[in-house]
matplotlib code that plots the C-alpha trace (Angstrom):
import matplotlib.pyplot as plt

x = [-124.0, -124.4, -123.7, -124.2, -121.0, -121.5, -121.0, -123.9, -125.1, -126.0, -127.1, -127.5, -129.6, -130.5, -131.1, -128.2, -126.4, -128.3, -125.1, -125.0, -121.2, -120.0, -122.0, -120.4, -116.6, -117.7, -118.5, -116.2, -113.5, -115.1, -113.9, -115.2, -117.0, -115.6, -117.4, -118.7, -116.5, -118.8, -118.4, -119.2, -119.0, -118.6, -115.4, -113.4, -113.5, -109.8, -109.7, -111.1, -108.8, -109.4, -110.1, -110.5, -113.2, -114.5, -113.6, -113.8, -114.9, -116.2, -119.6, -118.8, -117.2, -120.1, -122.4, -120.5, -120.7, -124.5, -124.6, -122.8, -124.8, -122.5, -123.9, -125.6, -127.8, -126.9, -128.8, -128.1, -128.1, -127.9, -126.1, -124.2, -123.9, -123.4, -123.0, -122.3, -120.3, -121.5, -118.2, -116.2, -119.6, -120.1, -116.5, -116.5, -119.5, -118.4, -115.1, -117.2, -116.9, -119.7, -120.4, -121.2, -123.2, -123.4, -126.4, -129.4, -132.9, -132.8, -129.9, -131.1, -134.3, -132.6, -130.4, -133.7, -135.5, -132.5, -133.4, -130.2, -129.2, -127.6, -128.4, -129.8, -130.1, -131.5, -131.5, -133.1, -131.2, -133.3, -131.7, -132.4, -134.5]
y = [96.8, 99.6, 103.2, 106.8, 107.1, 104.0, 104.4, 104.3, 102.0, 103.3, 101.5, 102.2, 100.0, 100.7, 98.9, 97.9, 101.2, 103.8, 105.0, 103.6, 102.4, 105.8, 108.0, 104.8, 105.6, 109.2, 108.5, 106.3, 109.1, 111.1, 110.9, 108.0, 106.5, 102.4, 100.7, 97.1, 94.4, 91.5, 87.6, 86.6, 83.4, 84.8, 85.4, 88.4, 90.7, 92.0, 95.2, 93.4, 93.2, 90.4, 91.8, 95.5, 94.9, 91.6, 88.8, 86.0, 82.6, 79.2, 78.1, 75.7, 78.3, 80.6, 77.8, 77.2, 80.8, 81.1, 78.0, 79.4, 82.4, 84.8, 87.1, 90.3, 89.7, 87.6, 87.0, 85.0, 86.9, 85.6, 81.9, 83.6, 84.6, 87.8, 89.0, 91.1, 89.4, 90.5, 90.7, 93.5, 95.7, 95.3, 95.9, 99.4, 100.5, 100.0, 101.9, 104.6, 104.3, 104.7, 101.6, 101.8, 99.2, 98.7, 95.9, 94.7, 95.5, 91.9, 93.2, 96.1, 94.4, 91.6, 94.3, 96.1, 92.9, 92.2, 94.9, 95.7, 97.9, 100.4, 103.6, 102.8, 104.8, 103.2, 105.0, 103.8, 105.7, 105.4, 105.6, 108.7, 106.8]
z = [-91.3, -94.0, -92.1, -93.2, -94.8, -97.3, -100.9, -103.4, -106.4, -109.5, -112.2, -116.0, -117.9, -121.7, -124.9, -127.0, -128.6, -126.5, -125.2, -121.4, -122.0, -122.7, -119.9, -117.3, -119.0, -118.1, -114.2, -113.9, -114.3, -111.7, -107.9, -105.8, -109.1, -109.4, -112.3, -111.4, -113.2, -114.7, -115.2, -118.6, -120.4, -123.8, -125.4, -124.9, -128.2, -129.3, -127.8, -124.1, -121.2, -118.3, -115.1, -116.5, -119.0, -117.6, -115.7, -118.4, -117.3, -118.5, -118.3, -115.6, -113.3, -113.7, -112.9, -109.5, -108.7, -109.1, -107.0, -104.5, -104.6, -105.0, -107.5, -107.0, -110.7, -113.5, -117.2, -120.0, -123.1, -126.5, -125.0, -122.5, -119.4, -117.2, -113.7, -111.0, -107.8, -104.7, -102.7, -104.7, -104.8, -101.2, -100.2, -102.8, -100.8, -97.3, -98.1, -99.2, -103.2, -105.0, -107.7, -111.2, -113.2, -116.8, -116.9, -118.7, -117.4, -115.7, -114.2, -112.6, -111.8, -109.3, -107.6, -106.6, -106.0, -103.5, -101.2, -99.9, -97.1, -99.9, -101.4, -105.2, -108.2, -111.3, -115.1, -118.0, -121.2, -124.4, -127.6, -129.5, -132.1]

ax = plt.figure().add_subplot(projection="3d")
ax.plot(x, y, z, "-o")
ax.set_aspect("equal")
plt.show()
């Protein structure tokens, strides 16, 4: 059960190219902020590292996680799945760590609708033009 010393969830969402990932990276350098690492079915890009940038899994594993209700949020975007699992987020929050999400508006909406017993702050970043 959540208590007063628990961390907060901070969701940054935006259209592609608005600077969300840059803001997440800056916040993650602050004390007591952890980035929620998403699962995805897409292939890693050359500069991405497994378990640091994403948890890269195949579609069968992702669907198993969906079936077991392990996601706080997930979405299919451009034929690939993306999602944030519940356990690491709740573990960090219960240890008093703040958790930052770099997710799209669909995921932000799903987390808001879960009505978790943790504080939640959401930001929607608009691109400069």
